[in-house]
Jmol script that loads the backbone (N, CA, C; Angstrom):
load data "model"
ATOM      1  N   LEU A   1     -74.877 110.463   1.673  1.00  0.00           N
ATOM      2  CA  LEU A   1     -74.348 109.618   3.667  1.00  0.00           C
ATOM      3  C   LEU A   1     -74.088 108.307   3.403  1.00  0.00           C
ATOM      4  N   ASP A   2     -73.181 108.098   4.256  1.00  0.00           N
ATOM      5  CA  ASP A   2     -72.837 106.953   4.739  1.00  0.00           C
ATOM      6  C   ASP A   2     -73.664 106.194   5.160  1.00  0.00           C
ATOM      7  N   GLU A   3     -74.355 104.657   4.864  1.00  0.00           N
ATOM      8  CA  GLU A   3     -75.087 104.476   6.115  1.00  0.00           C
ATOM      9  C   GLU A   3     -74.136 103.674   6.891  1.00  0.00           C
ATOM     10  N   GLY A   4     -73.262 103.361   6.869  1.00  0.00           N
ATOM     11  CA  GLY A   4     -72.392 103.060   8.131  1.00  0.00           C
ATOM     12  C   GLY A   4     -71.961 104.291   9.273  1.00  0.00           C
ATOM     13  N   ALA A   5     -72.203 105.207   8.680  1.00  0.00           N
ATOM     14  CA  ALA A   5     -71.545 106.622   9.377  1.00  0.00           C
ATOM     15  C   ALA A   5     -73.307 106.768  10.191  1.00  0.00           C
ATOM     16  N   ALA A   6     -74.240 107.074   9.884  1.00  0.00           N
ATOM     17  CA  ALA A   6     -75.098 106.993  10.256  1.00  0.00           C
ATOM     18  C   ALA A   6     -76.295 106.392  11.242  1.00  0.00           C
ATOM     19  N   HIS A   7     -75.836 105.083  10.927  1.00  0.00           N
ATOM     20  CA  HIS A   7     -76.586 104.358  11.856  1.00  0.00           C
ATOM     21  C   HIS A   7     -75.723 104.205  12.421  1.00  0.00           C
ATOM     22  N   GLY A   8     -73.842 104.366  12.749  1.00  0.00           N
ATOM     23  CA  GLY A   8     -72.985 103.726  13.658  1.00  0.00           C
ATOM     24  C   GLY A   8     -72.536 102.168  12.886  1.00  0.00           C
ATOM     25  N   ARG A   9     -71.270 101.489  13.960  1.00  0.00           N
ATOM     26  CA  ARG A   9     -71.087 100.418  13.514  1.00  0.00           C
ATOM     27  C   ARG A   9     -72.099  99.136  14.343  1.00  0.00           C
ATOM     28  N   LEU A  10     -73.054  99.832  15.068  1.00  0.00           N
ATOM     29  CA  LEU A  10     -73.606  99.134  15.924  1.00  0.00           C
ATOM     30  C   LEU A  10     -75.133  98.018  15.463  1.00  0.00           C
ATOM     31  N   GLY A  11     -74.995  99.607  14.510  1.00  0.00           N
ATOM     32  CA  GLY A  11     -76.603 100.092  14.033  1.00  0.00           C
ATOM     33  C   GLY A  11     -77.036 101.022  14.220  1.00  0.00           C
ATOM     34  N   PRO A  12     -78.884 100.937  13.939  1.00  0.00           N
ATOM     35  CA  PRO A  12     -79.076 102.369  14.459  1.00  0.00           C
ATOM     36  C   PRO A  12     -79.420 102.537  15.434  1.00  0.00           C
ATOM     37  N   ARG A  13     -78.701 104.444  15.685  1.00  0.00           N
ATOM     38  CA  ARG A  13     -78.868 104.640  17.787  1.00  0.00           C
ATOM     39  C   ARG A  13     -80.436 104.837  18.482  1.00  0.00           C
ATOM     40  N   ARG A  14     -79.888 104.644  19.996  1.00  0.00           N
ATOM     41  CA  ARG A  14     -81.015 104.098  19.874  1.00  0.00           C
ATOM     42  C   ARG A  14     -81.535 105.746  21.658  1.00  0.00           C
ATOM     43  N   LEU A  15     -82.086 106.208  21.945  1.00  0.00           N
ATOM     44  CA  LEU A  15     -82.592 106.848  23.188  1.00  0.00           C
ATOM     45  C   LEU A  15     -82.142 106.286  23.687  1.00  0.00           C
ATOM     46  N   SER A  16     -82.280 104.924  23.930  1.00  0.00           N
ATOM     47  CA  SER A  16     -82.045 104.617  25.279  1.00  0.00           C
ATOM     48  C   SER A  16     -81.315 103.053  25.166  1.00  0.00           C
ATOM     49  N   PRO A  17     -80.770 102.403  26.246  1.00  0.00           N
ATOM     50  CA  PRO A  17     -79.853 101.445  25.969  1.00  0.00           C
ATOM     51  C   PRO A  17     -81.137 100.163  26.402  1.00  0.00           C
ATOM     52  N   LEU A  18     -81.563  98.900  25.408  1.00  0.00           N
ATOM     53  CA  LEU A  18     -82.353  98.082  25.584  1.00  0.00           C
ATOM     54  C   LEU A  18     -81.677  97.417  27.303  1.00  0.00           C
ATOM     55  N   VAL A  19     -83.529  97.185  27.754  1.00  0.00           N
ATOM     56  CA  VAL A  19     -83.034  96.495  29.560  1.00  0.00           C
ATOM     57  C   VAL A  19     -83.821  94.910  29.019  1.00  0.00           C
ATOM     58  N   GLN A  20     -82.282  94.141  29.890  1.00  0.00           N
ATOM     59  CA  GLN A  20     -82.952  92.316  29.953  1.00  0.00           C
ATOM     60  C   GLN A  20     -83.963  92.858  30.853  1.00  0.00           C
ATOM     61  N   TRP A  21     -85.082  91.804  30.378  1.00  0.00           N
ATOM     62  CA  TRP A  21     -85.864  91.265  31.768  1.00  0.00           C
ATOM     63  C   TRP A  21     -84.995  90.561  33.080  1.00  0.00           C
ATOM     64  N   ASP A  22     -83.817  90.268  33.185  1.00  0.00           N
ATOM     65  CA  ASP A  22     -83.254  89.435  34.302  1.00  0.00           C
ATOM     66  C   ASP A  22     -83.297  90.848  35.189  1.00  0.00           C
ATOM     67  N   THR A  23     -82.520  92.212  34.491  1.00  0.00           N
ATOM     68  CA  THR A  23     -82.867  92.879  35.260  1.00  0.00           C
ATOM     69  C   THR A  23     -83.702  93.887  35.480  1.00  0.00           C
ATOM     70  N   ILE A  24     -85.172  94.009  35.112  1.00  0.00           N
ATOM     71  CA  ILE A  24     -86.366  94.337  35.505  1.00  0.00           C
ATOM     72  C   ILE A  24     -86.253  93.672  36.588  1.00  0.00           C
ATOM     73  N   GLU A  25     -86.518  91.959  36.648  1.00  0.00           N
ATOM     74  CA  GLU A  25     -86.442  91.060  37.693  1.00  0.00           C
ATOM     75  C   GLU A  25     -85.804  91.147  39.267  1.00  0.00           C
ATOM     76  N   LYS A  26     -84.671  92.045  38.927  1.00  0.00           N
ATOM     77  CA  LYS A  26     -83.871  92.875  40.100  1.00  0.00           C
ATOM     78  C   LYS A  26     -84.782  93.671  41.168  1.00  0.00           C
ATOM     79  N   VAL A  27     -85.035  94.968  39.779  1.00  0.00           N
ATOM     80  CA  VAL A  27     -85.391  95.763  40.805  1.00  0.00           C
ATOM     81  C   VAL A  27     -86.476  96.459  40.332  1.00  0.00           C
ATOM     82  N   TYR A  28     -87.437  94.861  40.679  1.00  0.00           N
ATOM     83  CA  TYR A  28     -89.292  95.621  40.143  1.00  0.00           C
ATOM     84  C   TYR A  28     -89.619  95.299  41.697  1.00  0.00           C
ATOM     85  N   PRO A  29     -90.556  95.803  42.230  1.00  0.00           N
ATOM     86  CA  PRO A  29     -90.818  95.535  42.980  1.00  0.00           C
ATOM     87  C   PRO A  29     -91.520  93.915  44.071  1.00  0.00           C
ATOM     88  N   ARG A  30     -91.166  93.509  45.041  1.00  0.00           N
ATOM     89  CA  ARG A  30     -91.168  92.824  45.829  1.00  0.00           C
ATOM     90  C   ARG A  30     -92.694  92.397  46.191  1.00  0.00           C
ATOM     91  N   TYR A  31     -93.334  91.919  45.910  1.00  0.00           N
ATOM     92  CA  TYR A  31     -94.720  91.207  46.593  1.00  0.00           C
ATOM     93  C   TYR A  31     -94.522  90.236  47.574  1.00  0.00           C
ATOM     94  N   PRO A  32     -95.723  90.244  48.717  1.00  0.00           N
ATOM     95  CA  PRO A  32     -95.407  88.404  48.990  1.00  0.00           C
ATOM     96  C   PRO A  32     -96.030  87.643  48.466  1.00  0.00           C
ATOM     97  N   THR A  33     -95.312  86.743  48.098  1.00  0.00           N
ATOM     98  CA  THR A  33     -96.425  85.370  47.687  1.00  0.00           C
ATOM     99  C   THR A  33     -97.289  85.285  48.121  1.00  0.00           C
ATOM    100  N   VAL A  34     -98.506  83.989  47.864  1.00  0.00           N
ATOM    101  CA  VAL A  34     -99.979  83.758  48.044  1.00  0.00           C
ATOM    102  C   VAL A  34     -99.310  83.158  49.760  1.00  0.00           C
ATOM    103  N   GLU A  35     -98.112  82.323  49.434  1.00  0.00           N
ATOM    104  CA  GLU A  35     -97.464  81.359  50.768  1.00  0.00           C
ATOM    105  C   GLU A  35     -98.020  82.425  52.062  1.00  0.00           C
ATOM    106  N   ASP A  36     -96.829  83.687  51.735  1.00  0.00           N
ATOM    107  CA  ASP A  36     -97.287  84.804  52.530  1.00  0.00           C
ATOM    108  C   ASP A  36     -97.835  85.703  53.381  1.00  0.00           C
ATOM    109  N   VAL A  37     -99.155  85.406  52.700  1.00  0.00           N
ATOM    110  CA  VAL A  37    -100.710  85.714  53.401  1.00  0.00           C
ATOM    111  C   VAL A  37    -101.169  84.975  54.001  1.00  0.00           C
ATOM    112  N   ASP A  38    -101.502  86.124  55.020  1.00  0.00           N
ATOM    113  CA  ASP A  38    -102.038  85.137  56.175  1.00  0.00           C
ATOM    114  C   ASP A  38    -103.756  85.340  55.973  1.00  0.00           C
ATOM    115  N   VAL A  39    -104.248  84.795  55.602  1.00  0.00           N
ATOM    116  CA  VAL A  39    -106.009  84.438  55.349  1.00  0.00           C
ATOM    117  C   VAL A  39    -106.962  83.359  56.458  1.00  0.00           C
ATOM    118  N   ALA A  40    -107.680  84.857  57.261  1.00  0.00           N
ATOM    119  CA  ALA A  40    -107.722  83.900  58.571  1.00  0.00           C
ATOM    120  C   ALA A  40    -109.371  82.604  57.917  1.00  0.00           C
ATOM    121  N   PRO A  41    -109.289  81.578  58.218  1.00  0.00           N
ATOM    122  CA  PRO A  41    -110.585  80.887  57.627  1.00  0.00           C
ATOM    123  C   PRO A  41    -111.359  81.556  57.475  1.00  0.00           C
ATOM    124  N   GLY A  42    -112.262  81.763  57.802  1.00  0.00           N
ATOM    125  CA  GLY A  42    -113.489  82.855  58.024  1.00  0.00           C
ATOM    126  C   GLY A  42    -113.497  83.862  56.265  1.00  0.00           C
ATOM    127  N   ASP A  43    -112.211  84.373  56.283  1.00  0.00           N
ATOM    128  CA  ASP A  43    -112.946  84.924  55.066  1.00  0.00           C
ATOM    129  C   ASP A  43    -112.017  84.148  53.999  1.00  0.00           C
ATOM    130  N   ARG A  44    -111.769  82.920  53.725  1.00  0.00           N
ATOM    131  CA  ARG A  44    -111.499  81.728  52.690  1.00  0.00           C
ATOM    132  C   ARG A  44    -112.792  81.618  51.914  1.00  0.00           C
ATOM    133  N   SER A  45    -114.054  82.201  52.409  1.00  0.00           N
ATOM    134  CA  SER A  45    -115.589  81.967  52.271  1.00  0.00           C
ATOM    135  C   SER A  45    -116.089  83.284  51.457  1.00  0.00           C
ATOM    136  N   CYS A  46    -115.319  84.146  51.093  1.00  0.00           N
ATOM    137  CA  CYS A  46    -115.403  85.203  51.232  1.00  0.00           C
ATOM    138  C   CYS A  46    -115.323  85.201  49.670  1.00  0.00           C
ATOM    139  N   TRP A  47    -116.232  85.711  49.279  1.00  0.00           N
ATOM    140  CA  TRP A  47    -116.038  86.532  47.607  1.00  0.00           C
ATOM    141  C   TRP A  47    -115.813  87.994  47.356  1.00  0.00           C
ATOM    142  N   LEU A  48    -114.937  88.500  46.449  1.00  0.00           N
ATOM    143  CA  LEU A  48    -115.013  89.840  46.016  1.00  0.00           C
ATOM    144  C   LEU A  48    -115.632  90.032  44.799  1.00  0.00           C
ATOM    145  N   ASP A  49    -116.474  90.946  44.627  1.00  0.00           N
ATOM    146  CA  ASP A  49    -116.916  91.065  43.469  1.00  0.00           C
ATOM    147  C   ASP A  49    -116.470  92.475  42.834  1.00  0.00           C
ATOM    148  N   LEU A  50    -115.440  91.621  41.508  1.00  0.00           N
ATOM    149  CA  LEU A  50    -114.845  93.558  41.107  1.00  0.00           C
ATOM    150  C   LEU A  50    -115.905  93.710  39.387  1.00  0.00           C
ATOM    151  N   ARG A  51    -116.855  93.503  39.809  1.00  0.00           N
ATOM    152  CA  ARG A  51    -117.480  93.559  38.176  1.00  0.00           C
ATOM    153  C   ARG A  51    -118.172  95.192  38.437  1.00  0.00           C
ATOM    154  N   PRO A  52    -117.970  95.710  39.075  1.00  0.00           N
ATOM    155  CA  PRO A  52    -118.238  96.974  38.880  1.00  0.00           C
ATOM    156  C   PRO A  52    -117.338  97.655  38.371  1.00  0.00           C
ATOM    157  N   TYR A  53    -115.687  97.049  38.996  1.00  0.00           N
ATOM    158  CA  TYR A  53    -114.839  97.927  38.097  1.00  0.00           C
ATOM    159  C   TYR A  53    -114.078  97.774  37.220  1.00  0.00           C
ATOM    160  N   ALA A  54    -114.400  96.118  36.580  1.00  0.00           N
ATOM    161  CA  ALA A  54    -114.024  95.803  35.067  1.00  0.00           C
ATOM    162  C   ALA A  54    -114.580  96.381  33.802  1.00  0.00           C
ATOM    163  N   ASN A  55    -114.405  96.318  32.926  1.00  0.00           N
ATOM    164  CA  ASN A  55    -114.295  97.397  31.123  1.00  0.00           C
ATOM    165  C   ASN A  55    -115.354  95.682  30.546  1.00  0.00           C
ATOM    166  N   THR A  56    -116.532  95.770  31.000  1.00  0.00           N
ATOM    167  CA  THR A  56    -116.986  94.691  30.061  1.00  0.00           C
ATOM    168  C   THR A  56    -117.262  94.374  28.563  1.00  0.00           C
ATOM    169  N   ALA A  57    -116.447  95.817  28.261  1.00  0.00           N
ATOM    170  CA  ALA A  57    -116.283  95.908  26.181  1.00  0.00           C
ATOM    171  C   ALA A  57    -114.603  96.489  26.108  1.00  0.00           C
ATOM    172  N   PRO A  58    -113.919  95.493  26.630  1.00  0.00           N
ATOM    173  CA  PRO A  58    -112.425  96.832  26.536  1.00  0.00           C
ATOM    174  C   PRO A  58    -111.658  96.890  24.799  1.00  0.00           C
ATOM    175  N   TYR A  59    -111.030  97.963  24.975  1.00  0.00           N
ATOM    176  CA  TYR A  59    -110.387  98.056  23.361  1.00  0.00           C
ATOM    177  C   TYR A  59    -109.589  96.743  23.495  1.00  0.00           C
ATOM    178  N   THR A  60    -109.621  96.024  22.163  1.00  0.00           N
ATOM    179  CA  THR A  60    -108.246  95.062  21.856  1.00  0.00           C
ATOM    180  C   THR A  60    -107.926  95.232  20.117  1.00  0.00           C
ATOM    181  N   VAL A  61    -107.094  94.882  20.254  1.00  0.00           N
ATOM    182  CA  VAL A  61    -106.530  94.827  18.560  1.00  0.00           C
ATOM    183  C   VAL A  61    -105.686  93.956  18.536  1.00  0.00           C
ATOM    184  N   ASN A  62    -105.773  92.762  17.314  1.00  0.00           N
ATOM    185  CA  ASN A  62    -105.493  92.318  17.487  1.00  0.00           C
ATOM    186  C   ASN A  62    -104.289  92.187  16.955  1.00  0.00           C
ATOM    187  N   GLU A  63    -103.490  90.636  16.961  1.00  0.00           N
ATOM    188  CA  GLU A  63    -102.703  90.496  16.347  1.00  0.00           C
ATOM    189  C   GLU A  63    -101.239  90.960  15.643  1.00  0.00           C
ATOM    190  N   THR A  64    -102.030  90.977  14.094  1.00  0.00           N
ATOM    191  CA  THR A  64    -101.772  91.305  13.082  1.00  0.00           C
ATOM    192  C   THR A  64    -102.165  92.669  12.766  1.00  0.00           C
ATOM    193  N   ALA A  65    -102.583  93.611  13.741  1.00  0.00           N
ATOM    194  CA  ALA A  65    -102.417  95.095  13.683  1.00  0.00           C
ATOM    195  C   ALA A  65    -101.286  95.769  13.623  1.00  0.00           C
ATOM    196  N   SER A  66    -101.307  96.826  12.730  1.00  0.00           N
ATOM    197  CA  SER A  66    -100.258  97.538  12.962  1.00  0.00           C
ATOM    198  C   SER A  66     -99.513  97.901  14.000  1.00  0.00           C
ATOM    199  N   ILE A  67     -97.985  98.013  14.129  1.00  0.00           N
ATOM    200  CA  ILE A  67     -97.829  99.168  15.359  1.00  0.00           C
ATOM    201  C   ILE A  67     -98.320 100.480  14.980  1.00  0.00           C
ATOM    202  N   GLN A  68     -98.810 101.236  14.003  1.00  0.00           N
ATOM    203  CA  GLN A  68     -99.024 102.684  14.308  1.00  0.00           C
ATOM    204  C   GLN A  68    -100.218 102.368  14.268  1.00  0.00           C
ATOM    205  N   ARG A  69    -101.367 101.554  13.895  1.00  0.00           N
ATOM    206  CA  ARG A  69    -102.960 101.436  14.312  1.00  0.00           C
ATOM    207  C   ARG A  69    -102.403 101.406  15.749  1.00  0.00           C
ATOM    208  N   THR A  70    -101.767 100.557  16.665  1.00  0.00           N
ATOM    209  CA  THR A  70    -102.250 100.386  17.862  1.00  0.00           C
ATOM    210  C   THR A  70    -101.294 101.695  18.107  1.00  0.00           C
ATOM    211  N   TYR A  71    -100.596 102.196  17.900  1.00  0.00           N
ATOM    212  CA  TYR A  71    -100.154 103.546  18.563  1.00  0.00           C
ATOM    213  C   TYR A  71    -101.107 104.319  18.531  1.00  0.00           C
ATOM    214  N   ARG A  72    -101.892 104.216  17.884  1.00  0.00           N
ATOM    215  CA  ARG A  72    -102.936 105.805  17.379  1.00  0.00           C
ATOM    216  C   ARG A  72    -103.780 105.616  17.846  1.00  0.00           C
ATOM    217  N   LEU A  73    -104.506 104.267  18.670  1.00  0.00           N
ATOM    218  CA  LEU A  73    -105.573 103.218  19.538  1.00  0.00           C
ATOM    219  C   LEU A  73    -104.805 104.259  20.994  1.00  0.00           C
ATOM    220  N   PHE A  74    -103.874 103.683  21.483  1.00  0.00           N
ATOM    221  CA  PHE A  74    -103.146 104.010  22.468  1.00  0.00           C
ATOM    222  C   PHE A  74    -103.348 105.424  23.001  1.00  0.00           C
ATOM    223  N   ARG A  75    -102.573 106.151  21.878  1.00  0.00           N
ATOM    224  CA  ARG A  75    -102.643 108.002  22.278  1.00  0.00           C
ATOM    225  C   ARG A  75    -104.136 108.476  22.426  1.00  0.00           C
ATOM    226  N   ARG A  76    -105.264 108.057  21.255  1.00  0.00           N
ATOM    227  CA  ARG A  76    -106.356 108.145  21.167  1.00  0.00           C
ATOM    228  C   ARG A  76    -106.968 108.399  22.332  1.00  0.00           C
ATOM    229  N   LEU A  77    -106.812 107.487  23.313  1.00  0.00           N
ATOM    230  CA  LEU A  77    -106.987 107.067  24.799  1.00  0.00           C
ATOM    231  C   LEU A  77    -106.900 107.260  26.012  1.00  0.00           C
ATOM    232  N   GLY A  78    -105.503 107.780  25.666  1.00  0.00           N
ATOM    233  CA  GLY A  78    -104.325 108.585  26.558  1.00  0.00           C
ATOM    234  C   GLY A  78    -104.442 107.402  27.574  1.00  0.00           C
ATOM    235  N   LEU A  79    -104.133 106.647  26.775  1.00  0.00           N
ATOM    236  CA  LEU A  79    -103.586 105.162  28.010  1.00  0.00           C
ATOM    237  C   LEU A  79    -101.970 105.191  28.326  1.00  0.00           C
ATOM    238  N   ARG A  80    -101.599 104.604  29.522  1.00  0.00           N
ATOM    239  CA  ARG A  80    -100.404 104.660  29.891  1.00  0.00           C
ATOM    240  C   ARG A  80     -99.843 103.154  30.232  1.00  0.00           C
ATOM    241  N   HIS A  81    -100.688 102.043  29.694  1.00  0.00           N
ATOM    242  CA  HIS A  81     -99.430 100.927  29.428  1.00  0.00           C
ATOM    243  C   HIS A  81    -100.665  99.818  28.660  1.00  0.00           C
ATOM    244  N   LEU A  82    -100.305  99.078  27.945  1.00  0.00           N
ATOM    245  CA  LEU A  82    -100.680  97.850  27.144  1.00  0.00           C
ATOM    246  C   LEU A  82    -100.323  96.496  27.586  1.00  0.00           C
ATOM    247  N   CYS A  83    -101.516  96.071  27.549  1.00  0.00           N
ATOM    248  CA  CYS A  83    -101.272  94.297  28.476  1.00  0.00           C
ATOM    249  C   CYS A  83    -100.941  93.787  26.368  1.00  0.00           C
TER     250      CYS A  83
END
end "model"
wireframe off; spacefill off
backbone 0.3
color backbone group
């Protein structure tokens, strides 16, 4: 099999084209800025405790871990996104 024929002249075939970051920014939902949010003076001293909802022991992947290891962890946990 000819290498050029298998991959085409521009490299390996992709299932979908790459999307540039500026394109994502154009269509990403627009949320109000901090300056646009009106907070009453009495509410500015309030606290919202998110500790009951936060995971205190999240799964982490070392930056040198292989993509295979990361993918296996991702799939086994049924996750939908990585941060």
